[in-house]
PyMOL Python script that loads the backbone (N, CA, C, O; Angstrom):
from pymol import cmd

cmd.read_pdbstr("""\
ATOM      1  N   MET A   1    -103.208   3.519 -53.173  1.00  0.00           N
ATOM      2  CA  MET A   1    -101.668   4.305 -53.476  1.00  0.00           C
ATOM      3  C   MET A   1    -100.859   3.688 -53.489  1.00  0.00           C
ATOM      4  O   MET A   1    -100.282   3.761 -52.403  1.00  0.00           O
ATOM      5  N   ASN A   2    -100.384   3.014 -54.163  1.00  0.00           N
ATOM      6  CA  ASN A   2     -98.689   1.281 -54.265  1.00  0.00           C
ATOM      7  C   ASN A   2     -97.909   2.048 -53.380  1.00  0.00           C
ATOM      8  O   ASN A   2     -98.302   2.837 -52.521  1.00  0.00           O
ATOM      9  N   THR A   3     -97.158   1.841 -53.579  1.00  0.00           N
ATOM     10  CA  THR A   3     -95.617   2.730 -52.833  1.00  0.00           C
ATOM     11  C   THR A   3     -94.914   2.960 -53.772  1.00  0.00           C
ATOM     12  O   THR A   3     -93.848   3.465 -53.420  1.00  0.00           O
ATOM     13  N   PHE A   4     -95.053   2.773 -55.202  1.00  0.00           N
ATOM     14  CA  PHE A   4     -93.724   3.308 -56.298  1.00  0.00           C
ATOM     15  C   PHE A   4     -95.230   4.780 -56.233  1.00  0.00           C
ATOM     16  O   PHE A   4     -94.930   5.868 -55.743  1.00  0.00           O
ATOM     17  N   GLU A   5     -96.434   4.581 -56.683  1.00  0.00           N
ATOM     18  CA  GLU A   5     -96.893   6.051 -56.511  1.00  0.00           C
ATOM     19  C   GLU A   5     -96.267   7.411 -55.733  1.00  0.00           C
ATOM     20  O   GLU A   5     -95.827   8.463 -56.197  1.00  0.00           O
ATOM     21  N   ILE A   6     -96.472   6.763 -53.871  1.00  0.00           N
ATOM     22  CA  ILE A   6     -96.417   7.668 -53.278  1.00  0.00           C
ATOM     23  C   ILE A   6     -94.875   7.857 -53.235  1.00  0.00           C
ATOM     24  O   ILE A   6     -94.602   8.817 -52.515  1.00  0.00           O
ATOM     25  N   ILE A   7     -93.991   7.377 -53.662  1.00  0.00           N
ATOM     26  CA  ILE A   7     -93.153   7.488 -53.835  1.00  0.00           C
ATOM     27  C   ILE A   7     -92.471   8.430 -55.433  1.00  0.00           C
ATOM     28  O   ILE A   7     -91.600   9.299 -55.413  1.00  0.00           O
ATOM     29  N   HIS A   8     -92.972   8.067 -56.277  1.00  0.00           N
ATOM     30  CA  HIS A   8     -92.725   9.399 -57.442  1.00  0.00           C
ATOM     31  C   HIS A   8     -93.703  10.342 -57.255  1.00  0.00           C
ATOM     32  O   HIS A   8     -93.545  11.424 -57.822  1.00  0.00           O
ATOM     33  N   SER A   9     -94.451  10.207 -56.738  1.00  0.00           N
ATOM     34  CA  SER A   9     -95.337  11.927 -55.967  1.00  0.00           C
ATOM     35  C   SER A   9     -94.801  12.142 -55.660  1.00  0.00           C
ATOM     36  O   SER A   9     -94.438  13.067 -56.386  1.00  0.00           O
ATOM     37  N   VAL A  10     -93.978  12.062 -54.698  1.00  0.00           N
ATOM     38  CA  VAL A  10     -93.047  13.162 -54.042  1.00  0.00           C
ATOM     39  C   VAL A  10     -91.648  13.270 -53.779  1.00  0.00           C
ATOM     40  O   VAL A  10     -91.175  13.792 -52.769  1.00  0.00           O
ATOM     41  N   CYS A  11     -90.823  12.622 -54.973  1.00  0.00           N
ATOM     42  CA  CYS A  11     -90.374  13.231 -56.247  1.00  0.00           C
ATOM     43  C   CYS A  11     -89.804  11.838 -56.871  1.00  0.00           C
ATOM     44  O   CYS A  11     -89.267  10.885 -56.306  1.00  0.00           O
ATOM     45  N   PRO A  12     -90.162  12.100 -58.444  1.00  0.00           N
ATOM     46  CA  PRO A  12     -90.336  12.018 -59.424  1.00  0.00           C
ATOM     47  C   PRO A  12     -89.561  10.848 -59.838  1.00  0.00           C
ATOM     48  O   PRO A  12     -88.416  10.983 -60.270  1.00  0.00           O
ATOM     49  N   ILE A  13     -90.201   9.560 -59.714  1.00  0.00           N
ATOM     50  CA  ILE A  13     -88.380   8.893 -60.209  1.00  0.00           C
ATOM     51  C   ILE A  13     -88.647   8.323 -61.745  1.00  0.00           C
ATOM     52  O   ILE A  13     -89.680   7.950 -62.302  1.00  0.00           O
ATOM     53  N   ALA A  14     -87.185   8.424 -62.214  1.00  0.00           N
ATOM     54  CA  ALA A  14     -86.871   8.928 -64.120  1.00  0.00           C
ATOM     55  C   ALA A  14     -86.724   7.412 -64.237  1.00  0.00           C
ATOM     56  O   ALA A  14     -86.943   7.065 -65.398  1.00  0.00           O
ATOM     57  N   ALA A  15     -86.488   6.598 -63.592  1.00  0.00           N
ATOM     58  CA  ALA A  15     -86.009   5.640 -64.113  1.00  0.00           C
ATOM     59  C   ALA A  15     -85.436   4.319 -62.589  1.00  0.00           C
ATOM     60  O   ALA A  15     -84.766   4.427 -61.562  1.00  0.00           O
ATOM     61  N   ILE A  16     -85.909   3.614 -63.027  1.00  0.00           N
ATOM     62  CA  ILE A  16     -85.602   1.624 -62.431  1.00  0.00           C
ATOM     63  C   ILE A  16     -84.081   0.690 -62.577  1.00  0.00           C
ATOM     64  O   ILE A  16     -83.925  -0.355 -63.210  1.00  0.00           O
ATOM     65  N   GLU A  17     -83.610   1.043 -62.204  1.00  0.00           N
ATOM     66  CA  GLU A  17     -83.573  -0.544 -62.854  1.00  0.00           C
ATOM     67  C   GLU A  17     -82.774  -1.713 -61.383  1.00  0.00           C
ATOM     68  O   GLU A  17     -82.398  -1.555 -60.222  1.00  0.00           O
ATOM     69  N   ASN A  18     -82.853  -2.651 -62.219  1.00  0.00           N
ATOM     70  CA  ASN A  18     -83.790  -4.369 -61.223  1.00  0.00           C
ATOM     71  C   ASN A  18     -83.930  -5.565 -62.463  1.00  0.00           C
ATOM     72  O   ASN A  18     -84.549  -5.566 -63.527  1.00  0.00           O
ATOM     73  N   GLN A  19     -82.631  -7.053 -61.475  1.00  0.00           N
ATOM     74  CA  GLN A  19     -82.301  -7.586 -62.588  1.00  0.00           C
ATOM     75  C   GLN A  19     -83.188  -8.418 -63.610  1.00  0.00           C
ATOM     76  O   GLN A  19     -84.295  -8.683 -63.141  1.00  0.00           O
ATOM     77  N   TYR A  20     -82.991  -8.838 -64.744  1.00  0.00           N
ATOM     78  CA  TYR A  20     -84.219  -9.007 -65.686  1.00  0.00           C
ATOM     79  C   TYR A  20     -83.138  -9.582 -66.774  1.00  0.00           C
ATOM     80  O   TYR A  20     -82.163  -9.133 -67.377  1.00  0.00           O
ATOM     81  N   SER A  21     -83.904 -10.923 -66.687  1.00  0.00           N
ATOM     82  CA  SER A  21     -82.908 -11.542 -68.293  1.00  0.00           C
ATOM     83  C   SER A  21     -83.922 -12.650 -68.098  1.00  0.00           C
ATOM     84  O   SER A  21     -84.875 -12.317 -67.393  1.00  0.00           O
ATOM     85  N   MET A  22     -83.942 -14.202 -68.674  1.00  0.00           N
ATOM     86  CA  MET A  22     -84.515 -15.145 -68.640  1.00  0.00           C
ATOM     87  C   MET A  22     -84.676 -16.163 -67.690  1.00  0.00           C
ATOM     88  O   MET A  22     -85.556 -17.021 -67.753  1.00  0.00           O
ATOM     89  N   MET A  23     -83.813 -16.071 -66.793  1.00  0.00           N
ATOM     90  CA  MET A  23     -83.934 -16.097 -65.333  1.00  0.00           C
ATOM     91  C   MET A  23     -84.189 -15.921 -64.862  1.00  0.00           C
ATOM     92  O   MET A  23     -85.038 -16.616 -64.304  1.00  0.00           O
ATOM     93  N   CYS A  24     -83.636 -14.175 -64.203  1.00  0.00           N
ATOM     94  CA  CYS A  24     -84.861 -13.564 -63.452  1.00  0.00           C
ATOM     95  C   CYS A  24     -85.803 -12.514 -64.532  1.00  0.00           C
ATOM     96  O   CYS A  24     -85.461 -11.502 -65.145  1.00  0.00           O
ATOM     97  N   ARG A  25     -86.818 -13.073 -64.476  1.00  0.00           N
ATOM     98  CA  ARG A  25     -88.207 -12.523 -65.325  1.00  0.00           C
ATOM     99  C   ARG A  25     -89.593 -12.379 -64.042  1.00  0.00           C
ATOM    100  O   ARG A  25     -90.804 -12.535 -64.194  1.00  0.00           O
ATOM    101  N   GLU A  26     -88.581 -11.929 -62.478  1.00  0.00           N
ATOM    102  CA  GLU A  26     -89.652 -11.043 -62.158  1.00  0.00           C
ATOM    103  C   GLU A  26     -90.550  -9.895 -62.119  1.00  0.00           C
ATOM    104  O   GLU A  26     -91.713  -9.734 -61.751  1.00  0.00           O
ATOM    105  N   PRO A  27     -89.450  -8.988 -62.722  1.00  0.00           N
ATOM    106  CA  PRO A  27     -90.453  -7.539 -63.370  1.00  0.00           C
ATOM    107  C   PRO A  27     -91.821  -8.076 -64.056  1.00  0.00           C
ATOM    108  O   PRO A  27     -92.916  -7.518 -63.991  1.00  0.00           O
ATOM    109  N   GLU A  28     -91.549  -9.135 -64.644  1.00  0.00           N
ATOM    110  CA  GLU A  28     -93.033  -8.722 -65.757  1.00  0.00           C
ATOM    111  C   GLU A  28     -94.115  -8.573 -64.634  1.00  0.00           C
ATOM    112  O   GLU A  28     -95.212  -8.062 -64.857  1.00  0.00           O
ATOM    113  N   LYS A  29     -93.751  -9.026 -63.482  1.00  0.00           N
ATOM    114  CA  LYS A  29     -95.272  -9.911 -62.750  1.00  0.00           C
ATOM    115  C   LYS A  29     -96.335  -8.340 -62.544  1.00  0.00           C
ATOM    116  O   LYS A  29     -97.561  -8.250 -62.600  1.00  0.00           O
ATOM    117  N   GLU A  30     -95.190  -7.142 -62.273  1.00  0.00           N
ATOM    118  CA  GLU A  30     -95.368  -5.891 -61.369  1.00  0.00           C
ATOM    119  C   GLU A  30     -94.930  -4.546 -62.338  1.00  0.00           C
ATOM    120  O   GLU A  30     -95.387  -3.646 -63.043  1.00  0.00           O
ATOM    121  N   LEU A  31     -94.122  -4.932 -61.989  1.00  0.00           N
ATOM    122  CA  LEU A  31     -92.902  -3.658 -61.801  1.00  0.00           C
ATOM    123  C   LEU A  31     -92.930  -2.937 -63.528  1.00  0.00           C
ATOM    124  O   LEU A  31     -92.740  -1.751 -63.799  1.00  0.00           O
ATOM    125  N   PHE A  32     -93.243  -4.137 -64.573  1.00  0.00           N
ATOM    126  CA  PHE A  32     -93.391  -3.623 -65.833  1.00  0.00           C
ATOM    127  C   PHE A  32     -93.981  -2.624 -66.436  1.00  0.00           C
ATOM    128  O   PHE A  32     -93.928  -1.981 -67.484  1.00  0.00           O
ATOM    129  N   ASP A  33     -94.757  -2.714 -65.114  1.00  0.00           N
ATOM    130  CA  ASP A  33     -96.731  -1.709 -65.881  1.00  0.00           C
ATOM    131  C   ASP A  33     -96.901  -1.110 -64.707  1.00  0.00           C
ATOM    132  O   ASP A  33     -97.947  -0.471 -64.815  1.00  0.00           O
ATOM    133  N   ILE A  34     -96.326  -0.921 -63.347  1.00  0.00           N
ATOM    134  CA  ILE A  34     -95.761   0.344 -62.367  1.00  0.00           C
ATOM    135  C   ILE A  34     -95.274   1.392 -63.959  1.00  0.00           C
ATOM    136  O   ILE A  34     -95.990   2.226 -64.513  1.00  0.00           O
ATOM    137  N   CYS A  35     -94.148   1.055 -64.275  1.00  0.00           N
ATOM    138  CA  CYS A  35     -93.165   1.811 -64.646  1.00  0.00           C
ATOM    139  C   CYS A  35     -94.260   1.947 -66.379  1.00  0.00           C
ATOM    140  O   CYS A  35     -94.881   3.009 -66.415  1.00  0.00           O
ATOM    141  N   GLU A  36     -94.407   1.341 -67.210  1.00  0.00           N
ATOM    142  CA  GLU A  36     -95.610   2.063 -68.146  1.00  0.00           C
ATOM    143  C   GLU A  36     -96.458   2.381 -67.563  1.00  0.00           C
ATOM    144  O   GLU A  36     -96.550   3.378 -68.278  1.00  0.00           O
ATOM    145  N   GLU A  37     -98.067   2.639 -66.173  1.00  0.00           N
ATOM    146  CA  GLU A  37     -98.082   3.593 -65.700  1.00  0.00           C
ATOM    147  C   GLU A  37     -97.818   4.585 -65.113  1.00  0.00           C
ATOM    148  O   GLU A  37     -98.736   5.384 -64.927  1.00  0.00           O
ATOM    149  N   LEU A  38     -96.231   4.949 -64.517  1.00  0.00           N
ATOM    150  CA  LEU A  38     -95.814   6.266 -63.768  1.00  0.00           C
ATOM    151  C   LEU A  38     -94.955   7.308 -65.074  1.00  0.00           C
ATOM    152  O   LEU A  38     -94.481   8.433 -64.922  1.00  0.00           O
ATOM    153  N   ARG A  39     -94.985   6.407 -66.398  1.00  0.00           N
ATOM    154  CA  ARG A  39     -93.913   6.656 -66.852  1.00  0.00           C
ATOM    155  C   ARG A  39     -92.092   6.781 -66.759  1.00  0.00           C
ATOM    156  O   ARG A  39     -91.276   7.562 -67.248  1.00  0.00           O
ATOM    157  N   ILE A  40     -91.981   5.375 -65.721  1.00  0.00           N
ATOM    158  CA  ILE A  40     -90.925   4.996 -65.551  1.00  0.00           C
ATOM    159  C   ILE A  40     -90.030   4.447 -66.231  1.00  0.00           C
ATOM    160  O   ILE A  40     -90.188   3.227 -66.185  1.00  0.00           O
ATOM    161  N   VAL A  41     -88.908   4.825 -67.024  1.00  0.00           N
ATOM    162  CA  VAL A  41     -87.863   3.833 -67.649  1.00  0.00           C
ATOM    163  C   VAL A  41     -87.489   3.148 -67.164  1.00  0.00           C
ATOM    164  O   VAL A  41     -87.007   3.493 -66.084  1.00  0.00           O
ATOM    165  N   PHE A  42     -87.373   1.240 -67.644  1.00  0.00           N
ATOM    166  CA  PHE A  42     -87.490   0.550 -67.008  1.00  0.00           C
ATOM    167  C   PHE A  42     -85.422   0.238 -67.188  1.00  0.00           C
ATOM    168  O   PHE A  42     -84.867   0.870 -68.087  1.00  0.00           O
ATOM    169  N   VAL A  43     -84.614  -0.637 -66.364  1.00  0.00           N
ATOM    170  CA  VAL A  43     -83.154  -0.836 -66.869  1.00  0.00           C
ATOM    171  C   VAL A  43     -82.549  -1.830 -66.602  1.00  0.00           C
ATOM    172  O   VAL A  43     -81.914  -1.698 -65.555  1.00  0.00           O
ATOM    173  N   ALA A  44     -82.465  -2.616 -66.986  1.00  0.00           N
ATOM    174  CA  ALA A  44     -82.799  -4.006 -67.255  1.00  0.00           C
ATOM    175  C   ALA A  44     -80.432  -4.239 -66.948  1.00  0.00           C
ATOM    176  O   ALA A  44     -79.361  -3.951 -67.482  1.00  0.00           O
ATOM    177  N   TYR A  45     -81.204  -5.149 -65.362  1.00  0.00           N
ATOM    178  CA  TYR A  45     -79.555  -5.176 -65.305  1.00  0.00           C
ATOM    179  C   TYR A  45     -79.279  -6.667 -65.508  1.00  0.00           C
ATOM    180  O   TYR A  45     -80.038  -7.571 -65.158  1.00  0.00           O
ATOM    181  N   SER A  46     -77.911  -6.835 -66.214  1.00  0.00           N
ATOM    182  CA  SER A  46     -77.400  -8.187 -65.717  1.00  0.00           C
ATOM    183  C   SER A  46     -78.058  -9.405 -66.651  1.00  0.00           C
ATOM    184  O   SER A  46     -77.955 -10.631 -66.613  1.00  0.00           O
ATOM    185  N   PRO A  47     -78.910  -8.314 -67.656  1.00  0.00           N
ATOM    186  CA  PRO A  47     -79.702  -8.760 -69.115  1.00  0.00           C
ATOM    187  C   PRO A  47     -78.643 -11.045 -69.381  1.00  0.00           C
ATOM    188  O   PRO A  47     -79.288 -11.911 -69.973  1.00  0.00           O
ATOM    189  N   LEU A  48     -77.678 -11.262 -69.001  1.00  0.00           N
ATOM    190  CA  LEU A  48     -77.278 -12.513 -69.289  1.00  0.00           C
ATOM    191  C   LEU A  48     -77.122 -13.699 -67.962  1.00  0.00           C
ATOM    192  O   LEU A  48     -76.446 -14.711 -67.775  1.00  0.00           O
ATOM    193  N   GLY A  49     -78.084 -12.986 -67.253  1.00  0.00           N
ATOM    194  CA  GLY A  49     -77.852 -13.799 -65.660  1.00  0.00           C
ATOM    195  C   GLY A  49     -76.739 -13.570 -65.515  1.00  0.00           C
ATOM    196  O   GLY A  49     -76.022 -14.150 -66.330  1.00  0.00           O
ATOM    197  N   ASN A  50     -76.067 -12.741 -64.567  1.00  0.00           N
ATOM    198  CA  ASN A  50     -74.422 -12.375 -64.200  1.00  0.00           C
ATOM    199  C   ASN A  50     -73.651 -13.678 -65.352  1.00  0.00           C
ATOM    200  O   ASN A  50     -73.429 -14.875 -65.170  1.00  0.00           O
ATOM    201  N   GLY A  51     -73.473 -13.009 -66.225  1.00  0.00           N
ATOM    202  CA  GLY A  51     -72.600 -14.571 -67.191  1.00  0.00           C
ATOM    203  C   GLY A  51     -73.811 -15.555 -67.341  1.00  0.00           C
ATOM    204  O   GLY A  51     -74.044 -16.338 -68.262  1.00  0.00           O
ATOM    205  N   PHE A  52     -74.227 -15.412 -66.672  1.00  0.00           N
ATOM    206  CA  PHE A  52     -74.858 -16.919 -66.257  1.00  0.00           C
ATOM    207  C   PHE A  52     -74.792 -18.259 -68.364  1.00  0.00           C
ATOM    208  O   PHE A  52     -74.132 -19.134 -68.924  1.00  0.00           O
ATOM    209  N   LEU A  53     -76.224 -17.225 -68.571  1.00  0.00           N
ATOM    210  CA  LEU A  53     -76.169 -17.342 -69.756  1.00  0.00           C
ATOM    211  C   LEU A  53     -75.097 -17.031 -70.930  1.00  0.00           C
ATOM    212  O   LEU A  53     -75.514 -17.031 -72.088  1.00  0.00           O
ATOM    213  N   SER A  54     -74.458 -16.908 -70.808  1.00  0.00           N
ATOM    214  CA  SER A  54     -73.272 -16.756 -71.514  1.00  0.00           C
ATOM    215  C   SER A  54     -73.125 -18.334 -71.471  1.00  0.00           C
ATOM    216  O   SER A  54     -74.188 -18.919 -71.675  1.00  0.00           O
ATOM    217  N   GLY A  55     -72.160 -19.038 -71.275  1.00  0.00           N
ATOM    218  CA  GLY A  55     -72.322 -20.340 -71.666  1.00  0.00           C
ATOM    219  C   GLY A  55     -71.007 -20.872 -70.702  1.00  0.00           C
ATOM    220  O   GLY A  55     -70.823 -21.985 -70.211  1.00  0.00           O
ATOM    221  N   LYS A  56     -70.041 -19.447 -70.613  1.00  0.00           N
ATOM    222  CA  LYS A  56     -68.874 -19.181 -69.296  1.00  0.00           C
ATOM    223  C   LYS A  56     -68.444 -20.430 -68.386  1.00  0.00           C
ATOM    224  O   LYS A  56     -67.540 -21.174 -68.007  1.00  0.00           O
ATOM    225  N   TYR A  57     -69.570 -20.139 -68.341  1.00  0.00           N
ATOM    226  CA  TYR A  57     -68.917 -20.515 -66.611  1.00  0.00           C
ATOM    227  C   TYR A  57     -69.801 -22.273 -66.388  1.00  0.00           C
ATOM    228  O   TYR A  57     -70.778 -22.560 -67.080  1.00  0.00           O
ATOM    229  N   THR A  58     -69.502 -22.776 -65.840  1.00  0.00           N
ATOM    230  CA  THR A  58     -69.447 -24.651 -65.638  1.00  0.00           C
ATOM    231  C   THR A  58     -69.406 -25.023 -63.985  1.00  0.00           C
ATOM    232  O   THR A  58     -68.735 -24.295 -63.254  1.00  0.00           O
ATOM    233  N   LYS A  59     -70.169 -26.222 -63.394  1.00  0.00           N
ATOM    234  CA  LYS A  59     -69.925 -26.706 -62.060  1.00  0.00           C
ATOM    235  C   LYS A  59     -68.494 -26.569 -61.446  1.00  0.00           C
ATOM    236  O   LYS A  59     -68.173 -26.169 -60.327  1.00  0.00           O
ATOM    237  N   ASP A  60     -67.584 -27.091 -62.670  1.00  0.00           N
ATOM    238  CA  ASP A  60     -65.470 -26.512 -62.270  1.00  0.00           C
ATOM    239  C   ASP A  60     -65.333 -25.223 -62.087  1.00  0.00           C
ATOM    240  O   ASP A  60     -64.387 -24.744 -61.463  1.00  0.00           O
ATOM    241  N   THR A  61     -66.210 -24.582 -62.584  1.00  0.00           N
ATOM    242  CA  THR A  61     -65.373 -22.723 -62.736  1.00  0.00           C
ATOM    243  C   THR A  61     -65.261 -22.881 -61.036  1.00  0.00           C
ATOM    244  O   THR A  61     -65.977 -23.560 -60.301  1.00  0.00           O
ATOM    245  N   THR A  62     -63.929 -21.876 -60.629  1.00  0.00           N
ATOM    246  CA  THR A  62     -63.744 -21.336 -59.064  1.00  0.00           C
ATOM    247  C   THR A  62     -63.595 -20.311 -59.915  1.00  0.00           C
ATOM    248  O   THR A  62     -63.151 -19.932 -60.999  1.00  0.00           O
ATOM    249  N   TYR A  63     -64.545 -19.857 -58.287  1.00  0.00           N
ATOM    250  CA  TYR A  63     -63.766 -18.479 -58.972  1.00  0.00           C
ATOM    251  C   TYR A  63     -63.012 -17.005 -57.821  1.00  0.00           C
ATOM    252  O   TYR A  63     -62.485 -17.328 -56.756  1.00  0.00           O
ATOM    253  N   GLU A  64     -63.076 -15.566 -58.220  1.00  0.00           N
ATOM    254  CA  GLU A  64     -61.902 -15.425 -57.483  1.00  0.00           C
ATOM    255  C   GLU A  64     -62.357 -14.751 -56.154  1.00  0.00           C
ATOM    256  O   GLU A  64     -63.570 -14.558 -56.228  1.00  0.00           O
ATOM    257  N   GLU A  65     -61.949 -14.405 -55.200  1.00  0.00           N
ATOM    258  CA  GLU A  65     -62.878 -13.757 -53.952  1.00  0.00           C
ATOM    259  C   GLU A  65     -63.193 -13.276 -54.393  1.00  0.00           C
ATOM    260  O   GLU A  65     -62.495 -13.045 -55.381  1.00  0.00           O
ATOM    261  N   GLY A  66     -64.678 -12.414 -54.341  1.00  0.00           N
ATOM    262  CA  GLY A  66     -65.103 -11.439 -54.521  1.00  0.00           C
ATOM    263  C   GLY A  66     -65.948 -11.804 -55.600  1.00  0.00           C
ATOM    264  O   GLY A  66     -66.658 -10.925 -56.088  1.00  0.00           O
ATOM    265  N   ASP A  67     -65.976 -12.658 -55.934  1.00  0.00           N
ATOM    266  CA  ASP A  67     -66.233 -12.773 -57.293  1.00  0.00           C
ATOM    267  C   ASP A  67     -67.531 -13.100 -56.801  1.00  0.00           C
ATOM    268  O   ASP A  67     -67.458 -14.122 -56.119  1.00  0.00           O
ATOM    269  N   PHE A  68     -68.746 -12.624 -56.875  1.00  0.00           N
ATOM    270  CA  PHE A  68     -70.257 -12.291 -56.236  1.00  0.00           C
ATOM    271  C   PHE A  68     -70.958 -13.918 -56.449  1.00  0.00           C
ATOM    272  O   PHE A  68     -71.836 -14.454 -55.773  1.00  0.00           O
ATOM    273  N   ARG A  69     -70.105 -14.523 -57.813  1.00  0.00           N
ATOM    274  CA  ARG A  69     -71.089 -15.553 -58.273  1.00  0.00           C
ATOM    275  C   ARG A  69     -70.503 -17.020 -57.511  1.00  0.00           C
ATOM    276  O   ARG A  69     -70.758 -18.224 -57.547  1.00  0.00           O
ATOM    277  N   GLY A  70     -69.474 -16.004 -56.751  1.00  0.00           N
ATOM    278  CA  GLY A  70     -69.375 -17.691 -56.431  1.00  0.00           C
ATOM    279  C   GLY A  70     -70.141 -17.739 -54.499  1.00  0.00           C
ATOM    280  O   GLY A  70     -69.654 -18.222 -53.477  1.00  0.00           O
ATOM    281  N   PHE A  71     -71.675 -16.889 -54.773  1.00  0.00           N
ATOM    282  CA  PHE A  71     -72.200 -16.249 -53.393  1.00  0.00           C
ATOM    283  C   PHE A  71     -73.919 -17.160 -53.786  1.00  0.00           C
ATOM    284  O   PHE A  71     -74.835 -17.502 -53.038  1.00  0.00           O
ATOM    285  N   MET A  72     -73.734 -17.279 -55.205  1.00  0.00           N
ATOM    286  CA  MET A  72     -75.257 -17.044 -55.832  1.00  0.00           C
ATOM    287  C   MET A  72     -75.540 -18.684 -56.395  1.00  0.00           C
ATOM    288  O   MET A  72     -74.820 -19.473 -57.006  1.00  0.00           O
ATOM    289  N   GLY A  73     -76.992 -18.772 -55.854  1.00  0.00           N
ATOM    290  CA  GLY A  73     -77.467 -20.079 -55.451  1.00  0.00           C
ATOM    291  C   GLY A  73     -77.018 -21.044 -57.002  1.00  0.00           C
ATOM    292  O   GLY A  73     -76.572 -22.191 -57.004  1.00  0.00           O
ATOM    293  N   ARG A  74     -77.342 -20.035 -58.422  1.00  0.00           N
ATOM    294  CA  ARG A  74     -77.524 -20.863 -59.731  1.00  0.00           C
ATOM    295  C   ARG A  74     -76.238 -21.063 -59.659  1.00  0.00           C
ATOM    296  O   ARG A  74     -76.043 -22.277 -59.705  1.00  0.00           O
ATOM    297  N   PHE A  75     -74.847 -20.233 -59.531  1.00  0.00           N
ATOM    298  CA  PHE A  75     -73.608 -20.476 -59.906  1.00  0.00           C
ATOM    299  C   PHE A  75     -73.422 -21.613 -59.189  1.00  0.00           C
ATOM    300  O   PHE A  75     -72.611 -22.173 -59.926  1.00  0.00           O
ATOM    301  N   LYS A  76     -73.591 -22.357 -58.278  1.00  0.00           N
ATOM    302  CA  LYS A  76     -73.319 -23.779 -56.497  1.00  0.00           C
ATOM    303  C   LYS A  76     -73.502 -23.897 -58.115  1.00  0.00           C
ATOM    304  O   LYS A  76     -73.996 -23.278 -59.058  1.00  0.00           O
ATOM    305  N   PRO A  77     -72.610 -25.381 -57.753  1.00  0.00           N
ATOM    306  CA  PRO A  77     -71.840 -26.790 -58.727  1.00  0.00           C
ATOM    307  C   PRO A  77     -73.406 -27.561 -58.604  1.00  0.00           C
ATOM    308  O   PRO A  77     -74.041 -28.098 -59.512  1.00  0.00           O
ATOM    309  N   GLU A  78     -73.772 -27.412 -57.163  1.00  0.00           N
ATOM    310  CA  GLU A  78     -75.077 -28.709 -57.021  1.00  0.00           C
ATOM    311  C   GLU A  78     -75.865 -28.540 -57.859  1.00  0.00           C
ATOM    312  O   GLU A  78     -76.614 -29.471 -58.156  1.00  0.00           O
ATOM    313  N   ALA A  79     -75.961 -27.261 -58.534  1.00  0.00           N
ATOM    314  CA  ALA A  79     -77.372 -26.275 -59.392  1.00  0.00           C
ATOM    315  C   ALA A  79     -76.849 -26.849 -60.751  1.00  0.00           C
ATOM    316  O   ALA A  79     -77.463 -27.843 -61.139  1.00  0.00           O
ATOM    317  N   MET A  80     -75.830 -26.407 -61.545  1.00  0.00           N
ATOM    318  CA  MET A  80     -75.205 -25.710 -62.288  1.00  0.00           C
ATOM    319  C   MET A  80     -75.591 -27.022 -63.662  1.00  0.00           C
ATOM    320  O   MET A  80     -75.845 -26.569 -64.779  1.00  0.00           O
ATOM    321  N   ASP A  81     -75.602 -28.393 -63.487  1.00  0.00           N
ATOM    322  CA  ASP A  81     -75.726 -29.477 -64.354  1.00  0.00           C
ATOM    323  C   ASP A  81     -77.308 -29.234 -64.933  1.00  0.00           C
ATOM    324  O   ASP A  81     -77.709 -29.250 -66.097  1.00  0.00           O
ATOM    325  N   LYS A  82     -78.137 -28.975 -63.514  1.00  0.00           N
ATOM    326  CA  LYS A  82     -79.824 -28.533 -63.710  1.00  0.00           C
ATOM    327  C   LYS A  82     -80.126 -27.457 -64.917  1.00  0.00           C
ATOM    328  O   LYS A  82     -80.634 -27.765 -65.995  1.00  0.00           O
ATOM    329  N   ASN A  83     -79.643 -25.897 -64.458  1.00  0.00           N
ATOM    330  CA  ASN A  83     -79.928 -24.483 -65.430  1.00  0.00           C
ATOM    331  C   ASN A  83     -78.355 -24.610 -66.091  1.00  0.00           C
ATOM    332  O   ASN A  83     -77.975 -23.442 -66.173  1.00  0.00           O
ATOM    333  N   GLN A  84     -77.600 -25.234 -66.445  1.00  0.00           N
ATOM    334  CA  GLN A  84     -77.597 -25.140 -67.699  1.00  0.00           C
ATOM    335  C   GLN A  84     -78.305 -25.999 -68.733  1.00  0.00           C
ATOM    336  O   GLN A  84     -77.994 -25.539 -69.831  1.00  0.00           O
ATOM    337  N   ALA A  85     -79.042 -26.943 -68.864  1.00  0.00           N
ATOM    338  CA  ALA A  85     -80.066 -27.036 -69.438  1.00  0.00           C
ATOM    339  C   ALA A  85     -80.948 -26.628 -69.890  1.00  0.00           C
ATOM    340  O   ALA A  85     -81.766 -27.252 -70.567  1.00  0.00           O
ATOM    341  N   LEU A  86     -80.972 -25.284 -69.559  1.00  0.00           N
ATOM    342  CA  LEU A  86     -81.824 -24.846 -69.568  1.00  0.00           C
ATOM    343  C   LEU A  86     -81.548 -23.703 -71.496  1.00  0.00           C
ATOM    344  O   LEU A  86     -82.308 -23.344 -72.395  1.00  0.00           O
ATOM    345  N   LEU A  87     -79.641 -23.534 -71.136  1.00  0.00           N
ATOM    346  CA  LEU A  87     -78.788 -22.781 -71.391  1.00  0.00           C
ATOM    347  C   LEU A  87     -78.688 -24.248 -73.318  1.00  0.00           C
ATOM    348  O   LEU A  87     -77.779 -24.088 -74.132  1.00  0.00           O
ATOM    349  N   TYR A  88     -79.819 -25.432 -73.524  1.00  0.00           N
ATOM    350  CA  TYR A  88     -79.644 -25.509 -74.473  1.00  0.00           C
ATOM    351  C   TYR A  88     -81.405 -25.808 -75.240  1.00  0.00           C
ATOM    352  O   TYR A  88     -81.533 -25.950 -76.456  1.00  0.00           O
TER     353      TYR A  88
END
""", "prot")
cmd.dss("prot")
cmd.show_as("cartoon", "prot")
cmd.util.cbc("prot")
cmd.orient("prot")
């Protein structure tokens, strides 16, 4: 039994929410199969990559205090040029 099966047998899980977008496809590796096997709904969190895929943000964007994007690697000025190439 894997961890999800153990948890699900004690307290059934109805849904799992996890980040999933064209930039974050980790759930495809294992989580989708687990959800299908245990009949658990998968809810995609941040399908636009925390706003990155909207094209709204550039390396010159200044984030307000408390905006989590200011801490995320994909939004750092030194990463934006490379990451924005994914949009086009």
